[in-house]
C-alpha positions as CSV (number, residue, x, y, z in Angstrom):
1,M,17.1,-1.8,-0.5
2,R,15.5,1.8,-1.7
3,D,14.8,1.0,-5.2
4,L,12.4,-1.8,-3.1
5,F,8.9,-1.6,-2.4
6,V,7.0,-3.0,0.3
7,E,3.7,-3.8,-0.9
8,I,1.3,-4.7,2.4
9,A,-2.0,-6.0,2.0
10,C,-4.6,-7.8,4.8
11,A,-7.5,-9.3,4.7
12,Q,-9.8,-10.8,7.3
13,V,-12.8,-12.9,8.3
14,A,-15.2,-12.1,12.1
15,K,-16.2,-15.3,13.5
16,W,-19.3,-16.6,12.9
17,G,-22.0,-14.3,15.0
18,E,-19.5,-11.4,15.5
19,E,-19.6,-8.1,13.9
20,L,-16.1,-7.4,14.3
21,C,-12.4,-9.0,14.0
22,G,-10.4,-9.8,17.2
23,D,-7.0,-9.4,15.1
24,S,-5.9,-6.3,14.4
25,V,-2.8,-5.4,11.3
26,C,-1.3,-2.0,11.5
27,Y,1.9,-0.9,9.7
28,E,3.8,2.5,9.5
29,K,6.6,3.1,6.6
30,D,8.9,5.6,5.3
31,G,11.9,6.1,3.9
32,N,13.8,4.6,6.3
33,M,12.0,1.6,7.8
34,T,8.7,0.0,7.6
35,V,7.0,-1.4,10.6
36,L,4.2,-4.1,10.4
37,A,2.6,-5.8,13.4
38,W,-0.6,-7.8,13.8
39,S,-2.5,-9.4,16.8
40,D,-5.3,-11.7,17.8
41,G,-6.5,-10.2,20.6
42,L,-7.7,-13.1,23.5
43,G,-11.8,-14.0,23.0
44,S,-13.2,-12.4,19.9
45,G,-15.8,-10.1,18.9
46,V,-15.6,-6.4,20.5
47,K,-13.0,-6.7,23.6
48,A,-10.5,-9.1,21.5
49,N,-10.4,-6.3,18.9
50,I,-9.5,-3.7,20.8
51,L,-7.0,-5.5,22.8
52,S,-5.4,-6.6,19.5
53,T,-5.8,-2.7,18.1
54,L,-4.0,-1.5,21.3
55,T,-1.4,-5.0,20.8
56,S,-0.4,-4.0,16.8
57,R,-0.5,-0.4,17.7
58,I,1.5,0.6,20.5
59,I,4.1,-2.0,18.5
60,V,4.6,0.0,15.0
61,S,4.1,3.1,17.2
62,M,7.4,2.3,19.2
63,L,9.1,0.8,17.2
64,R,9.0,3.5,15.3
65,R,10.9,5.8,17.6
66,N,13.2,3.3,17.7
67,S,12.0,1.7,21.3
68,S,13.9,-1.9,22.5
69,L,11.3,-5.2,22.3
70,E,11.3,-5.2,25.9
71,D,10.1,-2.1,26.0
72,V,7.4,-2.6,23.1
73,V,6.4,-6.0,26.2
74,E,6.9,-3.9,29.1
75,T,4.4,-1.5,28.1
76,L,2.2,-4.2,26.2
77,A,1.6,-5.6,30.1
78,E,1.0,-2.1,31.7
79,T,-1.6,-1.2,29.4
80,L,-4.1,-4.1,28.8
81,P,-6.7,-4.8,30.9
82,V,-7.0,-8.4,32.7
83,C,-9.2,-10.0,32.0
84,R,-11.7,-10.6,34.8
85,V,-12.8,-14.6,34.2
86,R,-9.8,-15.6,33.1
87,K,-7.0,-13.8,34.6
88,I,-4.6,-13.1,32.0
89,A,-4.2,-10.0,29.9
90,Y,-2.2,-10.7,26.6
91,S,-2.7,-10.3,22.9
92,T,-0.5,-12.3,20.9
93,F,1.9,-10.5,18.3
94,S,4.0,-10.6,15.4
95,V,6.4,-8.1,14.0
96,V,7.8,-7.5,11.2
97,Q,10.7,-4.5,10.7
98,I,12.3,-4.5,7.0
99,F,15.3,-1.6,6.9
100,P,16.5,0.4,4.1
101,D,19.4,-2.1,3.5
102,G,16.8,-4.8,2.9
103,E,18.1,-6.0,6.9
104,T,14.5,-7.6,8.1
105,Y,13.6,-7.7,12.3
106,I,11.2,-10.2,13.3
107,A,9.7,-11.4,16.3
108,E,6.7,-13.5,17.1
109,F,4.6,-14.1,20.6
110,D,1.6,-16.9,20.0
111,N,1.0,-16.1,16.5
112,P,1.4,-19.1,13.9
113,P,5.1,-19.1,12.4
114,L,5.1,-17.0,9.5
115,F,6.1,-17.5,6.1
116,W,9.5,-16.3,4.2
117,I,8.6,-17.2,0.6
118,R,11.8,-16.9,-2.1
119,N,11.4,-18.2,-5.7
120,G,8.0,-19.4,-4.9
121,R,9.7,-21.9,-2.0
122,V,9.0,-21.5,1.6
123,M,12.5,-20.7,3.4
124,Y,13.9,-22.1,6.9
125,L,13.4,-19.4,9.2
126,E,16.0,-19.7,12.0
127,R,14.7,-18.9,15.4
128,R,15.6,-18.4,18.7
129,K,14.1,-17.9,21.7
130,R,13.6,-14.9,24.1
131,E,12.4,-14.5,27.3
132,I,11.0,-10.9,27.7
133,G,8.8,-10.0,30.6
134,K,8.0,-13.5,31.5
135,R,7.3,-14.4,27.3
136,A,9.1,-16.6,25.2
137,V,9.6,-14.3,21.9
138,L,10.8,-16.2,19.0
139,E,12.9,-14.1,17.1
140,A,15.0,-14.0,13.7
141,N,16.7,-12.1,11.1
142,I,16.9,-12.3,7.4
143,R,17.9,-10.4,4.4
144,L,14.8,-9.7,2.0
145,Q,15.5,-8.7,-1.7
146,R,13.2,-8.3,-4.6
147,N,10.0,-11.0,-5.4
148,D,10.7,-12.3,-1.5
149,W,7.1,-12.5,0.3
150,I,6.3,-12.4,3.6
151,V,2.6,-13.8,4.7
152,G,1.2,-14.3,8.0
153,V,-1.9,-15.7,9.3
154,T,-3.8,-15.8,12.8
155,D,-4.3,-18.5,14.6
156,G,-8.0,-18.7,12.8
157,V,-6.3,-19.7,9.8
158,V,-4.3,-22.6,10.5
159,H,-7.6,-24.1,12.3
160,A,-9.7,-24.0,8.9
161,G,-11.9,-26.7,8.6
162,I,-11.0,-28.6,12.0
163,G,-13.6,-31.3,12.8
164,G,-15.1,-30.4,9.9
165,L,-13.3,-30.9,6.7
166,W,-9.9,-32.0,7.8
167,N,-9.9,-33.4,11.6
168,L,-6.4,-31.4,12.2
169,G,-7.4,-28.1,10.4
170,W,-5.9,-26.7,7.5
171,R,-2.6,-26.2,9.5
172,W,0.7,-24.9,9.0
173,E,2.3,-27.6,6.5
174,K,-0.3,-27.3,4.3
175,I,-0.7,-23.8,4.1
176,A,3.0,-23.7,3.2
177,S,2.2,-26.0,0.3
178,F,-0.2,-23.8,-0.6
179,L,1.5,-20.4,-0.9
180,E,3.8,-22.7,-2.9
181,S,1.5,-23.5,-5.5
182,T,-0.6,-20.1,-6.0
183,V,2.4,-17.5,-5.5
184,N,3.9,-16.2,-8.8
185,E,5.6,-12.7,-9.3
186,H,3.1,-11.4,-11.5
187,M,0.5,-11.5,-7.9
188,D,0.1,-9.0,-5.8
189,A,-0.4,-8.8,-2.0
190,A,-4.2,-8.2,-2.2
191,T,-4.9,-10.7,-3.9
192,L,-3.0,-13.8,-1.8
193,A,-4.3,-12.6,1.0
194,L,-8.0,-12.3,-0.4
195,R,-7.3,-15.9,-1.5
196,I,-6.0,-17.0,1.2
197,I,-9.0,-16.1,3.6
198,E,-11.5,-16.9,0.5
199,T,-9.8,-20.7,1.2
200,T,-10.4,-20.1,5.3
201,K,-14.1,-19.5,4.6
202,K,-14.8,-22.4,2.4
203,L,-12.8,-24.6,4.7
204,Y,-14.9,-24.0,8.0
205,Q,-18.3,-23.8,5.8
206,G,-18.9,-20.4,5.4
207,R,-19.0,-20.3,9.4
208,P,-15.9,-19.6,10.8
209,G,-15.0,-20.5,14.2
210,D,-12.8,-18.4,15.0
211,D,-11.2,-14.9,13.8
212,A,-9.3,-15.5,10.4
213,T,-6.3,-12.4,9.1
214,C,-3.5,-12.8,6.7
215,V,-1.3,-10.6,6.5
216,V,0.7,-10.5,3.0
217,A,4.2,-7.8,2.2
218,K,5.4,-8.3,-1.4
219,I,9.2,-7.1,-1.8
220,R,9.6,-5.6,-5.5
221,L,11.0,-2.7,-7.4
222,P,8.7,1.0,-6.9
223,R,6.0,1.7,-9.8
224,R,7.0,5.2,-10.5
225,L,5.0,7.7,-12.1
226,I,6.4,11.6,-13.1
227,L,3.2,14.4,-14.0
228,W,4.0,17.2,-15.7
229,A,1.8,19.9,-15.1
230,G,1.8,23.6,-17.3
231,P,5.3,24.9,-18.7
232,P,8.2,26.8,-17.0
233,E,7.8,30.1,-15.5
234,N,11.0,30.7,-17.5
235,P,10.6,29.5,-21.2
236,E,14.6,29.0,-21.2
237,K,13.7,25.4,-18.7
238,D,11.8,24.4,-21.3
239,T,14.2,21.7,-22.5
240,E,15.5,21.3,-19.2
241,I,11.8,20.2,-17.9
242,A,11.3,18.1,-21.2
243,Q,14.6,16.3,-20.5
244,R,14.2,15.6,-16.9
245,V,10.7,13.9,-18.1
246,L,11.6,12.1,-20.8
247,A,14.7,10.2,-18.8
248,F,12.5,9.3,-15.4
249,S,12.6,5.9,-14.6
250,G,9.1,5.3,-14.6
251,K,5.5,6.2,-16.5
252,K,5.2,9.6,-18.0
253,A,1.9,11.9,-18.0
254,V,2.0,15.2,-19.3
255,C,-1.5,17.5,-18.6
256,G,-2.0,20.4,-20.5
257,G,-1.8,21.3,-24.5
258,T,0.9,23.6,-24.4
259,T,3.1,21.4,-22.0
260,G,2.1,18.9,-24.5
261,N,3.5,20.9,-27.8
262,I,6.9,21.5,-25.7
263,L,7.9,17.4,-25.0
264,A,6.4,17.0,-28.9
265,R,8.5,19.7,-30.3
266,F,11.4,18.9,-28.5
267,L,11.3,15.0,-29.5
268,G,10.3,16.0,-32.9
269,R,7.4,14.3,-33.0
270,E,3.2,15.0,-33.3
271,I,0.6,14.9,-31.1
272,R,-2.7,13.0,-32.4
273,V,-6.0,12.9,-30.7
274,D,-8.0,10.6,-30.0
275,L,-11.1,11.0,-30.5
276,A,-12.8,7.8,-28.8
277,S,-11.5,8.9,-25.5
278,L,-13.6,12.2,-25.7
279,R,-16.1,12.5,-23.0
280,E,-19.1,14.9,-21.9
281,D,-16.9,16.4,-19.2
282,V,-13.8,15.2,-20.7
283,P,-11.4,16.5,-23.2
284,P,-9.8,14.1,-25.2
285,V,-5.8,12.6,-24.9
286,G,-4.0,13.1,-27.1
287,I,-1.0,10.3,-28.4
288,L,2.3,10.9,-27.8
289,E,5.1,8.1,-29.2
290,G,7.2,8.2,-25.6
291,V,4.9,9.3,-23.3
292,D,2.4,7.3,-21.6
293,L,-0.3,10.0,-21.4
294,V,-0.7,13.3,-23.0
295,T,-4.5,15.1,-21.4
296,E,-5.7,18.7,-21.6
297,G,-4.6,20.6,-18.2
298,V,-7.0,22.4,-16.1
299,L,-10.3,20.5,-16.8
300,T,-8.8,17.0,-16.3
301,L,-6.8,17.5,-13.3
302,S,-10.2,19.4,-11.8
303,L,-11.8,15.4,-12.3
304,V,-9.3,13.6,-11.4
305,L,-9.4,15.7,-8.2
306,R,-13.1,15.7,-7.9
307,R,-13.3,11.8,-8.1
308,L,-10.7,11.2,-5.8
309,R,-12.3,13.2,-2.8
310,Q,-15.5,11.1,-3.7
311,G,-13.4,8.2,-2.6
312,V,-13.2,6.6,-6.5
313,R,-11.7,3.0,-6.8
314,E,-8.6,2.1,-8.6
315,E,-11.5,-1.1,-10.4
316,D,-13.9,2.1,-10.8
317,V,-11.6,3.4,-13.5
318,R,-9.1,0.3,-14.9
319,Y,-10.9,0.2,-18.1
320,E,-12.4,3.4,-18.6
321,K,-11.0,5.4,-21.6
322,D,-11.4,9.1,-20.7
323,G,-8.7,11.4,-19.8
324,A,-9.5,12.2,-15.9
325,S,-9.8,8.0,-15.4
326,R,-6.8,6.4,-17.4
327,L,-4.8,10.1,-15.2
328,L,-6.4,8.3,-11.9
329,A,-5.4,4.6,-13.2
330,L,-1.4,5.5,-13.4
331,L,-1.8,7.4,-10.3
332,F,-3.4,4.6,-8.3
333,E,-0.8,2.3,-9.8
334,A,2.5,4.3,-9.1
335,D,3.6,4.0,-5.4
336,E,5.8,7.0,-5.8
337,V,4.2,10.3,-7.5
338,T,6.7,13.2,-9.4
339,I,4.4,15.7,-9.9
340,I,6.2,19.0,-11.4
341,G,4.1,22.2,-12.0
342,G,4.2,24.9,-14.1
343,R,4.2,28.5,-12.9
344,A,3.5,29.5,-16.3
345,I,-0.2,31.2,-15.7
346,N,-3.0,30.7,-18.0
347,P,-5.1,33.6,-17.0
348,A,-8.0,31.3,-18.3
349,H,-7.3,29.6,-14.9
350,Q,-6.8,32.7,-12.2
351,N,-9.5,32.4,-9.8
352,P,-9.6,36.2,-9.2
353,R,-10.5,35.5,-4.9
354,L,-6.9,34.0,-5.0
355,S,-3.5,36.3,-4.6
356,G,-1.8,37.0,-8.0
357,E,0.9,33.9,-7.1
358,L,-1.5,31.3,-6.8
359,S,-3.5,29.7,-9.5
360,L,-6.2,27.5,-9.7
361,K,-4.0,24.9,-11.5
362,A,-1.4,25.0,-8.4
363,R,-4.3,25.0,-6.1
364,I,-5.9,21.6,-7.7
365,L,-2.4,19.9,-8.0
366,E,-1.6,20.3,-4.2
367,E,-4.9,18.8,-3.0
368,I,-4.7,16.3,-5.8
369,A,-0.9,15.5,-3.6
370,E,-2.6,15.6,-0.6
371,E,-5.6,13.4,-1.7
372,L,-3.0,10.6,-3.1
373,R,-1.0,10.5,0.5
374,K,-3.8,10.1,2.1
375,R,-4.3,6.6,-0.1
376,G,-0.4,5.7,1.1
377,K,1.4,7.4,-1.7
378,M,4.8,9.2,-1.4
379,V,4.7,12.5,-3.4
380,H,6.7,14.7,-4.7
381,L,5.6,18.1,-5.6
382,E,8.1,20.8,-6.9
383,Y,7.2,23.7,-9.5
384,C,8.9,25.0,-12.2
């Protein structure tokens, strides 16, 4: 499972006339565990949103600390406010806890049963019932593998079209058939979640009668990128780093003319300049067989950092040809990024306001790494 990646996406639509969706989704992941929870708050609007947000965040936070489900349910009962009219205080919840070996624990309370998809078919999921704090919780255990999907929906999706286009609503069985005819290994999680919600809105004829949420987790191989920026402080390590970059099991990017030339010499090939990629503020990229992208160094990295801070999105750079956009596209595509920063100092890049040990390039790499982490990327930054 350590060679697999859990890609998570969510799409929502609020009940007609409400600004906030009463459903909430929360997840956290690290190398040891992925915890995903979604909740449907009582009613709709602001109060429902508060209930569901508290529920999903408490569940994820406690399970990440290895709390038992009994402790989680007890904490929810003590934390959630009581509705003065209906004298009840709950929001539904579903939990998916994925461990490094692929073992997966599922718990559901009052939500529609989630869908487990393998080889394009919705699989039977054997659930067992357990009473926890006067709540009937359904539990299951499965072992996920590559190209499996977990899809969860709230009541608003299952009931879409009820009394209108479809008297009984979309229903779980019809959603299952829709998933089987829609899912394929080339689709990403965000696309599937959006298709479910777009179909839900159509069934409601543009006026959703309830909050509707779709959560998707796709199990796939991780997409990795190695970025080498700058030669090593010790030139004797040139070959060692070059071999490591070329042996990397993922995409490869090189920033800096000197760094690119080290690889070119090692490969016995020449770097060709792609003048079509030249922009006023971005130097052209190089073409080197065996490497996915070769760019100029500090200027390109500075622009990448600036655009990350400005909130650039993947769709903004997907079809652009300049070096900064192409490097951003590779960074967005990757789940795990390894950055190797060379300590050989180019005097032209030294900031006199910084200490002699810290180059401008190193500061840029550190801030790029931080921006990527904010976007959920796993980033390893090291120096040579």
